[in-house]
C-alpha positions in Angstrom: 80.6 77.6 106.9 83.6 75.4 107.6 86.4 76.9 109.6 89.7 76.9 107.7 92.9 75.5 109.1 95.3 78.0 110.6 98.0 79.5 108.3 101.4 80.9 109.2 100.1 84.3 108.1 97.1 84.6 110.3 98.7 87.2 112.6 99.7 89.5 109.8 97.7 92.6 109.2 97.3 94.9 106.1 95.2 97.9 105.3 91.9 96.9 103.6 91.1 99.2 100.7 87.4 98.4 100.9 87.1 98.9 104.7 89.7 101.6 105.1 91.5 100.1 108.1 93.8 97.3 109.2 92.5 93.8 109.1 94.1 90.5 109.9 94.9 88.0 107.2 92.3 85.7 108.6 89.6 88.3 107.7 90.8 88.3 104.1 90.7 84.5 104.0 87.2 84.4 105.5 85.3 87.7 105.1 82.0 86.2 106.0 81.8 84.1 102.9 83.1 80.7 101.9 85.7 82.3 99.5 88.5 84.7 100.3 88.1 88.3 99.5 88.3 89.0 95.8 91.1 91.6 96.5 93.3 89.2 98.5 95.9 89.0 95.7 96.1 92.8 95.4 96.5 93.3 99.1 98.9 90.6 100.0 101.1 90.0 96.9 103.9 92.2 98.3 104.1 90.6 101.7 103.6 86.9 101.1 103.5 84.4 98.2 99.7 84.7 98.1 99.4 82.9 94.8 101.1 79.8 96.1 99.1 79.9 99.3 95.8 80.1 97.4 96.8 77.3 95.0 97.5 75.1 98.0 94.4 75.9 99.9 91.7 76.3 97.2 90.3 74.2 94.4 90.5 75.3 90.8 86.9 76.3 90.8 87.4 78.5 93.9 90.4 80.1 92.4 88.5 80.9 89.2 85.7 82.4 91.3 88.2 84.7 93.1 89.9 85.7 89.8 86.7 86.4 87.9 86.0 90.1 87.5 83.3 91.5 89.8 79.8 91.7 88.6 78.5 95.1 87.7 76.6 96.8 90.4 73.2 96.6 88.6 73.7 92.8 88.2 74.5 92.5 92.0 71.3 94.5 92.8 69.2 92.4 90.5 70.5 89.2 92.0 69.8 90.5 95.5 66.2 91.3 94.5 65.7 87.9 92.9 67.0 86.2 96.1 64.8 88.3 98.3 61.8 87.4 96.2 62.7 83.7 96.5 62.9 84.1 100.3 66.6 83.4 100.6 
């Protein structure tokens, strides 16, 4: 995974609705995956111009991936099973 360049918002914190506690903006940008958290727009829109930030730092394909609705849980489970069978 490529480390992203620092942003002026990296020291900001917000409550993460999925984790239930405060997290830094850097976590939302890189939550252990290549793409930012899918809830980054929901969590940060009141504090920073997150849409402009994402447009400047992501490709159109990456933005589309973030904005896509989450997969249903059963689809996620089936994909995990498939990957486990493939040895990934």
